DOPA-9771 format. One record per residue (C-alpha): residue number from 1; x, z, y. Coordinates in steps of 0.5 Angstrom, whole numbers, plus 2048, in hexadecimal, padded with zeros to 3 digits. Layout:
<rs>
+-----+-----+-----+-----+
! num !  c1 !  c3 !  c2 !
+-----+-----+-----+-----+
! NUM !   X !   Z !   Y !
...
+-----+-----+-----+-----+
</rs>
This chain:
<rs>
+-----+-----+-----+-----+
! num !  c1 !  c3 !  c2 !
+-----+-----+-----+-----+
!   1 ! 800 ! 800 ! 800 !
!   2 ! 803 ! 7FE ! 807 !
!   3 ! 804 ! 803 ! 80C !
!   4 ! 801 ! 7FF ! 811 !
!   5 ! 7F9 ! 7FF ! 813 !
!   6 ! 7F3 ! 804 ! 812 !
!   7 ! 7F3 ! 806 ! 80B !
!   8 ! 7ED ! 809 ! 808 !
!   9 ! 7EA ! 80A ! 801 !
!  10 ! 7E3 ! 80A ! 7FE !
!  11 ! 7E4 ! 80D ! 7F8 !
!  12 ! 7E8 ! 814 ! 7F9 !
!  13 ! 7EF ! 810 ! 7F9 !
!  14 ! 7EF ! 80C ! 7F3 !
!  15 ! 7EF ! 806 ! 7F7 !
!  16 ! 7F0 ! 804 ! 7FF !
!  17 ! 7EE ! 7FF ! 803 !
!  18 ! 7F1 ! 7FD ! 80A !
!  19 ! 7EB ! 7FD ! 80F !
!  20 ! 7F0 ! 7FA ! 814 !
!  21 ! 7F2 ! 7F4 ! 810 !
!  22 ! 7EE ! 7EF ! 813 !
!  23 ! 7E7 ! 7EC ! 811 !
!  24 ! 7E3 ! 7F2 ! 810 !
!  25 ! 7DC ! 7F1 ! 810 !
!  26 ! 7D5 ! 7F4 ! 80F !
!  27 ! 7D0 ! 7F0 ! 80B !
!  28 ! 7C9 ! 7EF ! 80B !
!  29 ! 7C4 ! 7EC ! 806 !
!  30 ! 7BF ! 7E9 ! 80A !
!  31 ! 7BA ! 7E5 ! 805 !
!  32 ! 7B9 ! 7E1 ! 7FF !
!  33 ! 7B7 ! 7D9 ! 801 !
!  34 ! 7B2 ! 7D7 ! 7FC !
!  35 ! 7B1 ! 7CF ! 7FD !
!  36 ! 7B0 ! 7C9 ! 7F9 !
!  37 ! 7B1 ! 7C1 ! 7FC !
!  38 ! 7AA ! 7BF ! 7FB !
!  39 ! 7A9 ! 7BC ! 802 !
!  40 ! 7B0 ! 7BA ! 803 !
!  41 ! 7B7 ! 7BA ! 800 !
!  42 ! 7B9 ! 7BF ! 806 !
!  43 ! 7B7 ! 7C6 ! 808 !
!  44 ! 7B9 ! 7CA ! 80E !
!  45 ! 7B7 ! 7D1 ! 80E !
!  46 ! 7B8 ! 7D5 ! 815 !
!  47 ! 7BB ! 7DC ! 813 !
!  48 ! 7B8 ! 7E0 ! 818 !
!  49 ! 7BB ! 7E7 ! 816 !
!  50 ! 7C2 ! 7E4 ! 818 !
!  51 ! 7C5 ! 7E9 ! 81D !
!  52 ! 7C8 ! 7E6 ! 823 !
!  53 ! 7CF ! 7E8 ! 821 !
!  54 ! 7CE ! 7E6 ! 81A !
!  55 ! 7D1 ! 7E0 ! 815 !
!  56 ! 7CC ! 7DE ! 80F !
!  57 ! 7CF ! 7DC ! 808 !
!  58 ! 7CA ! 7DA ! 803 !
!  59 ! 7CB ! 7DB ! 7FB !
!  60 ! 7C7 ! 7D6 ! 7F7 !
!  61 ! 7C3 ! 7DA ! 7F2 !
!  62 ! 7BF ! 7D4 ! 7EF !
!  63 ! 7C2 ! 7CD ! 7F1 !
!  64 ! 7C0 ! 7C8 ! 7EC !
!  65 ! 7BA ! 7C7 ! 7E7 !
!  66 ! 7B7 ! 7C2 ! 7E2 !
!  67 ! 7B0 ! 7C0 ! 7E3 !
!  68 ! 7AB ! 7BD ! 7DE !
!  69 ! 7A9 ! 7B6 ! 7E0 !
!  70 ! 7A2 ! 7B5 ! 7E0 !
!  71 ! 79E ! 7B1 ! 7DB !
!  72 ! 7A5 ! 7B0 ! 7D7 !
!  73 ! 7A9 ! 7B4 ! 7D2 !
!  74 ! 7AF ! 7B4 ! 7D6 !
!  75 ! 7B3 ! 7B8 ! 7DC !
!  76 ! 7B6 ! 7B7 ! 7E3 !
!  77 ! 7BB ! 7BB ! 7E7 !
!  78 ! 7BB ! 7BE ! 7EE !
!  79 ! 7C1 ! 7C1 ! 7F0 !
!  80 ! 7C3 ! 7C4 ! 7F7 !
!  81 ! 7C9 ! 7C0 ! 7F9 !
!  82 ! 7CB ! 7C4 ! 7FF !
!  83 ! 7C9 ! 7CA ! 804 !
!  84 ! 7CB ! 7CA ! 80B !
!  85 ! 7CB ! 7CF ! 810 !
!  86 ! 7CA ! 7CF ! 818 !
!  87 ! 7C9 ! 7D5 ! 81C !
!  88 ! 7C3 ! 7D8 ! 818 !
!  89 ! 7C0 ! 7D2 ! 815 !
!  90 ! 7C2 ! 7D0 ! 80D !
!  91 ! 7C1 ! 7C9 ! 80B !
!  92 ! 7C0 ! 7C8 ! 804 !
!  93 ! 7C1 ! 7C0 ! 802 !
!  94 ! 7BE ! 7BE ! 7FB !
!  95 ! 7C0 ! 7B8 ! 7F6 !
!  96 ! 7B9 ! 7B6 ! 7F7 !
!  97 ! 7B2 ! 7B8 ! 7F8 !
!  98 ! 7AC ! 7B9 ! 7F3 !
!  99 ! 7A9 ! 7B3 ! 7F1 !
! 100 ! 7A5 ! 7B3 ! 7EB !
! 101 ! 7A8 ! 7BA ! 7E8 !
! 102 ! 7A3 ! 7BE ! 7E5 !
! 103 ! 7A7 ! 7C5 ! 7E3 !
! 104 ! 7AD ! 7C8 ! 7E2 !
! 105 ! 7B0 ! 7C7 ! 7DB !
! 106 ! 7B2 ! 7CF ! 7DB !
! 107 ! 7AB ! 7D1 ! 7DC !
! 108 ! 7AD ! 7D4 ! 7E2 !
! 109 ! 7A9 ! 7D3 ! 7E9 !
! 110 ! 7AD ! 7CD ! 7EB !
! 111 ! 7B0 ! 7D0 ! 7F2 !
! 112 ! 7B7 ! 7D0 ! 7F4 !
! 113 ! 7BA ! 7D7 ! 7F7 !
! 114 ! 7C0 ! 7D8 ! 7FB !
! 115 ! 7C2 ! 7DF ! 7FE !
! 116 ! 7C4 ! 7E0 ! 805 !
! 117 ! 7C8 ! 7E5 ! 808 !
! 118 ! 7CC ! 7E6 ! 80E !
! 119 ! 7D3 ! 7E9 ! 810 !
! 120 ! 7D3 ! 7ED ! 816 !
! 121 ! 7D8 ! 7E9 ! 81B !
! 122 ! 7DE ! 7ED ! 81E !
! 123 ! 7DD ! 7F0 ! 824 !
! 124 ! 7DF ! 7F7 ! 828 !
! 125 ! 7DD ! 7FD ! 825 !
! 126 ! 7DD ! 802 ! 82B !
! 127 ! 7E5 ! 803 ! 82C !
! 128 ! 7E6 ! 802 ! 824 !
! 129 ! 7EB ! 7FC ! 824 !
! 130 ! 7EA ! 7F9 ! 81D !
! 131 ! 7EE ! 7F2 ! 81C !
! 132 ! 7E8 ! 7ED ! 81B !
! 133 ! 7E3 ! 7F2 ! 819 !
! 134 ! 7DC ! 7F3 ! 81A !
! 135 ! 7DA ! 7F7 ! 820 !
! 136 ! 7D7 ! 7FC ! 81C !
! 137 ! 7D5 ! 801 ! 821 !
! 138 ! 7D0 ! 7FB ! 824 !
! 139 ! 7CC ! 7FB ! 81E !
! 140 ! 7C6 ! 7FE ! 820 !
! 141 ! 7C2 ! 7FF ! 819 !
! 142 ! 7C6 ! 801 ! 813 !
! 143 ! 7C2 ! 7FE ! 80E !
! 144 ! 7C5 ! 7F8 ! 810 !
! 145 ! 7CC ! 7FA ! 80F !
! 146 ! 7CE ! 7F8 ! 808 !
! 147 ! 7D4 ! 7FA ! 804 !
! 148 ! 7D7 ! 7FB ! 7FD !
! 149 ! 7D3 ! 800 ! 7F9 !
! 150 ! 7D6 ! 7FF ! 7F3 !
! 151 ! 7DD ! 7FC ! 7F0 !
! 152 ! 7DF ! 7FC ! 7E9 !
! 153 ! 7E4 ! 7F8 ! 7E4 !
! 154 ! 7E0 ! 7F5 ! 7DE !
! 155 ! 7E2 ! 7F1 ! 7D8 !
! 156 ! 7DC ! 7EC ! 7D6 !
! 157 ! 7DD ! 7E8 ! 7CF !
! 158 ! 7DB ! 7E1 ! 7CF !
! 159 ! 7D4 ! 7E1 ! 7CF !
! 160 ! 7D3 ! 7E8 ! 7D1 !
! 161 ! 7CF ! 7EA ! 7D7 !
! 162 ! 7D0 ! 7F0 ! 7DC !
! 163 ! 7CB ! 7F3 ! 7E1 !
! 164 ! 7CB ! 7F7 ! 7E7 !
! 165 ! 7CA ! 7FE ! 7E6 !
! 166 ! 7C3 ! 800 ! 7E7 !
! 167 ! 7C5 ! 806 ! 7EC !
! 168 ! 7C8 ! 801 ! 7F1 !
! 169 ! 7C5 ! 803 ! 7F8 !
! 170 ! 7C0 ! 7FD ! 7FA !
! 171 ! 7C1 ! 7F9 ! 7F4 !
! 172 ! 7BC ! 7F4 ! 7F6 !
! 173 ! 7C1 ! 7F2 ! 7FC !
! 174 ! 7C7 ! 7F2 ! 7F8 !
! 175 ! 7CC ! 7EC ! 7F7 !
! 176 ! 7D2 ! 7EC ! 7F2 !
! 177 ! 7D9 ! 7EA ! 7F5 !
! 178 ! 7DE ! 7E9 ! 7EF !
! 179 ! 7E6 ! 7E8 ! 7EE !
! 180 ! 7E9 ! 7E5 ! 7E7 !
! 181 ! 7EE ! 7E1 ! 7E4 !
! 182 ! 7ED ! 7DC ! 7DF !
! 183 ! 7EE ! 7D5 ! 7DD !
! 184 ! 7E7 ! 7D5 ! 7D9 !
! 185 ! 7E2 ! 7DA ! 7DB !
! 186 ! 7DC ! 7D8 ! 7DE !
! 187 ! 7D8 ! 7DD ! 7E2 !
! 188 ! 7D1 ! 7DD ! 7E4 !
! 189 ! 7CD ! 7E2 ! 7E8 !
! 190 ! 7C5 ! 7E2 ! 7E7 !
! 191 ! 7C3 ! 7E5 ! 7ED !
! 192 ! 7BC ! 7E6 ! 7EA !
! 193 ! 7BE ! 7EB ! 7E5 !
! 194 ! 7C4 ! 7ED ! 7E9 !
! 195 ! 7C9 ! 7EB ! 7E3 !
! 196 ! 7CF ! 7E7 ! 7E2 !
! 197 ! 7D0 ! 7E3 ! 7DC !
! 198 ! 7D7 ! 7E0 ! 7D9 !
! 199 ! 7D8 ! 7DA ! 7D5 !
! 200 ! 7DF ! 7D7 ! 7D3 !
! 201 ! 7E3 ! 7DD ! 7D1 !
! 202 ! 7E4 ! 7E4 ! 7D2 !
! 203 ! 7E5 ! 7E6 ! 7D9 !
! 204 ! 7E7 ! 7ED ! 7DD !
! 205 ! 7E3 ! 7ED ! 7E3 !
! 206 ! 7E4 ! 7F1 ! 7EA !
! 207 ! 7DD ! 7F2 ! 7EC !
! 208 ! 7DB ! 7F4 ! 7F3 !
! 209 ! 7D3 ! 7F5 ! 7F4 !
! 210 ! 7D1 ! 7F5 ! 7FC !
! 211 ! 7CA ! 7F7 ! 7FE !
! 212 ! 7C7 ! 7FA ! 804 !
! 213 ! 7C0 ! 7FD ! 806 !
! 214 ! 7C2 ! 804 ! 805 !
! 215 ! 7C4 ! 80A ! 809 !
! 216 ! 7CC ! 80B ! 808 !
! 217 ! 7CE ! 811 ! 805 !
! 218 ! 7D1 ! 816 ! 809 !
! 219 ! 7D6 ! 81A ! 805 !
! 220 ! 7D9 ! 81E ! 80A !
! 221 ! 7E0 ! 81B ! 809 !
! 222 ! 7E3 ! 815 ! 80B !
! 223 ! 7E3 ! 810 ! 812 !
! 224 ! 7DC ! 80F ! 815 !
! 225 ! 7D9 ! 80A ! 81A !
! 226 ! 7D2 ! 80C ! 81E !
! 227 ! 7CE ! 808 ! 822 !
! 228 ! 7CE ! 80B ! 829 !
! 229 ! 7C6 ! 809 ! 82A !
! 230 ! 7C3 ! 80A ! 823 !
! 231 ! 7C8 ! 810 ! 821 !
! 232 ! 7C8 ! 80D ! 81A !
! 233 ! 7CE ! 80C ! 816 !
! 234 ! 7D0 ! 805 ! 816 !
! 235 ! 7D6 ! 805 ! 812 !
! 236 ! 7DA ! 80A ! 80E !
! 237 ! 7E0 ! 80A ! 809 !
! 238 ! 7DC ! 80C ! 803 !
! 239 ! 7DB ! 804 ! 803 !
! 240 ! 7DF ! 7FE ! 803 !
! 241 ! 7DD ! 7F9 ! 808 !
! 242 ! 7DE ! 7F1 ! 806 !
! 243 ! 7E5 ! 7EF ! 807 !
! 244 ! 7E3 ! 7E7 ! 809 !
! 245 ! 7EA ! 7E3 ! 809 !
! 246 ! 7E7 ! 7DC ! 80A !
! 247 ! 7E1 ! 7D7 ! 809 !
! 248 ! 7E2 ! 7D1 ! 805 !
! 249 ! 7DD ! 7CB ! 804 !
! 250 ! 7DC ! 7CB ! 7FC !
! 251 ! 7DA ! 7C6 ! 7F8 !
! 252 ! 7DB ! 7C8 ! 7F1 !
! 253 ! 7E2 ! 7C4 ! 7F1 !
! 254 ! 7E8 ! 7C8 ! 7F0 !
! 255 ! 7EB ! 7CB ! 7F6 !
! 256 ! 7F0 ! 7D0 ! 7F8 !
! 257 ! 7ED ! 7D5 ! 7FC !
! 258 ! 7F4 ! 7D7 ! 7FF !
! 259 ! 7F3 ! 7DF ! 7FD !
! 260 ! 7F7 ! 7E2 ! 7F8 !
! 261 ! 7F1 ! 7E6 ! 7F5 !
! 262 ! 7EB ! 7E2 ! 7F7 !
! 263 ! 7E4 ! 7E6 ! 7F7 !
! 264 ! 7DE ! 7E2 ! 7F8 !
! 265 ! 7D6 ! 7E3 ! 7F7 !
! 266 ! 7D4 ! 7E0 ! 7F0 !
! 267 ! 7CE ! 7DC ! 7F0 !
! 268 ! 7CB ! 7D6 ! 7EC !
! 269 ! 7CE ! 7D0 ! 7ED !
! 270 ! 7C9 ! 7CB ! 7EA !
! 271 ! 7C8 ! 7C8 ! 7E4 !
! 272 ! 7CC ! 7C2 ! 7DF !
! 273 ! 7CA ! 7BE ! 7D9 !
! 274 ! 7CD ! 7BB ! 7D3 !
! 275 ! 7CA ! 7B4 ! 7D1 !
! 276 ! 7C8 ! 7B4 ! 7C9 !
! 277 ! 7C5 ! 7AE ! 7C8 !
! 278 ! 7BE ! 7AE ! 7CC !
! 279 ! 7BF ! 7B5 ! 7CD !
! 280 ! 7C3 ! 7BA ! 7D1 !
! 281 ! 7C5 ! 7C1 ! 7D0 !
! 282 ! 7C5 ! 7C4 ! 7D7 !
! 283 ! 7C9 ! 7CA ! 7D9 !
! 284 ! 7CA ! 7CE ! 7DF !
! 285 ! 7D0 ! 7CE ! 7E3 !
! 286 ! 7D4 ! 7D4 ! 7E6 !
! 287 ! 7DB ! 7D6 ! 7E9 !
! 288 ! 7E2 ! 7D6 ! 7E6 !
! 289 ! 7E8 ! 7D9 ! 7E9 !
! 290 ! 7EF ! 7D9 ! 7E7 !
! 291 ! 7F4 ! 7DC ! 7EC !
! 292 ! 7F2 ! 7DA ! 7F3 !
! 293 ! 7EE ! 7D4 ! 7F1 !
! 294 ! 7E7 ! 7D3 ! 7F0 !
! 295 ! 7E2 ! 7CE ! 7ED !
! 296 ! 7DC ! 7CD ! 7E9 !
! 297 ! 7DB ! 7CD ! 7E1 !
! 298 ! 7D6 ! 7CC ! 7DC !
! 299 ! 7D2 ! 7D2 ! 7DA !
! 300 ! 7CD ! 7D4 ! 7D5 !
! 301 ! 7C9 ! 7CE ! 7D2 !
! 302 ! 7C2 ! 7CE ! 7D4 !
! 303 ! 7BC ! 7C9 ! 7D2 !
! 304 ! 7BD ! 7C3 ! 7CD !
! 305 ! 7B9 ! 7BE ! 7D0 !
! 306 ! 7B7 ! 7B7 ! 7CF !
! 307 ! 7B8 ! 7B2 ! 7D5 !
! 308 ! 7B6 ! 7AB ! 7D2 !
! 309 ! 7BE ! 7AA ! 7D2 !
! 310 ! 7BF ! 7AA ! 7D9 !
! 311 ! 7C5 ! 7AC ! 7DC !
! 312 ! 7C5 ! 7B2 ! 7E0 !
! 313 ! 7CA ! 7B4 ! 7E6 !
! 314 ! 7C9 ! 7BB ! 7E9 !
! 315 ! 7CE ! 7BC ! 7EE !
! 316 ! 7D1 ! 7C3 ! 7F0 !
! 317 ! 7CF ! 7C6 ! 7F6 !
! 318 ! 7D3 ! 7C6 ! 7FD !
! 319 ! 7D2 ! 7CC ! 801 !
! 320 ! 7D7 ! 7D1 ! 805 !
! 321 ! 7DA ! 7D6 ! 801 !
! 322 ! 7DD ! 7DD ! 803 !
! 323 ! 7E3 ! 7DF ! 800 !
! 324 ! 7E5 ! 7E6 ! 801 !
! 325 ! 7EB ! 7EA ! 7FF !
! 326 ! 7EB ! 7ED ! 7F8 !
! 327 ! 7F1 ! 7F1 ! 7F9 !
! 328 ! 7ED ! 7F6 ! 7FE !
! 329 ! 7E9 ! 7F8 ! 7F8 !
! 330 ! 7ED ! 7F8 ! 7F2 !
! 331 ! 7F5 ! 7F9 ! 7F1 !
+-----+-----+-----+-----+
</rs>
């Protein structure tokens, strides 16, 4: 541990983080977008909950679906081609819109889902200078300030799952950031049931769960920041904040994050399919991480469907992906 900075501990000295290392943020879950491309291939949603000093980021939950074609024993495929963010507007572009689809193959509701978060921008914290850090003392509603509420290193076998513990505060708002190092393992997060699924090989995952929407614990020891007007504790060192290193435009292709121990929000990266005569074996797509390099990979098989032999192409979703510094959470 370097002597330079403002070092804190959230676990009574087991690990330490440098609050003044740059990029420190509070994050907030704002809403889940539920939509479908019925009228247009492009859907724009204004996020009215966004703070003036907040920056949005989006985690795909259901980005691709297979649909039965009406009056035909075959399926078509609609996928999210890109997610763009401008101010408080999230624009979702699809590969096509509904034409004669009659229902999703998986028996679900046929909607596409995306979770929207914001990171609170850097700013003055009433005399406390944090290099490129959120202006914590300007936060007027502590329920909108989210931090790391759980972290663990877990080993998951290929084909295995891991669920967010049931006692996580505001579990419905929780999202999972993770770091791992494997040339083969693929990780998918199902935000509907709050669980990770691993395929492609056993993997050791460094998992950090972030949440908001609850009053912060006041344990008496540590470093505390209060808002002057509300007199609420808006940050204390019992929680590790988000350490944002950069945002990259990620499209599924292999990319070097430039971070030695990258930690990213896990979601569902869409679907793919293997042609088998007139049929396709569908599978979901997840994230791969090897060293500082991330990409998408093949997850678990889902449906086996008849397509009349038509070849399908389901592109990876292109969207801004925030990359955090896993070294601030795990040795």
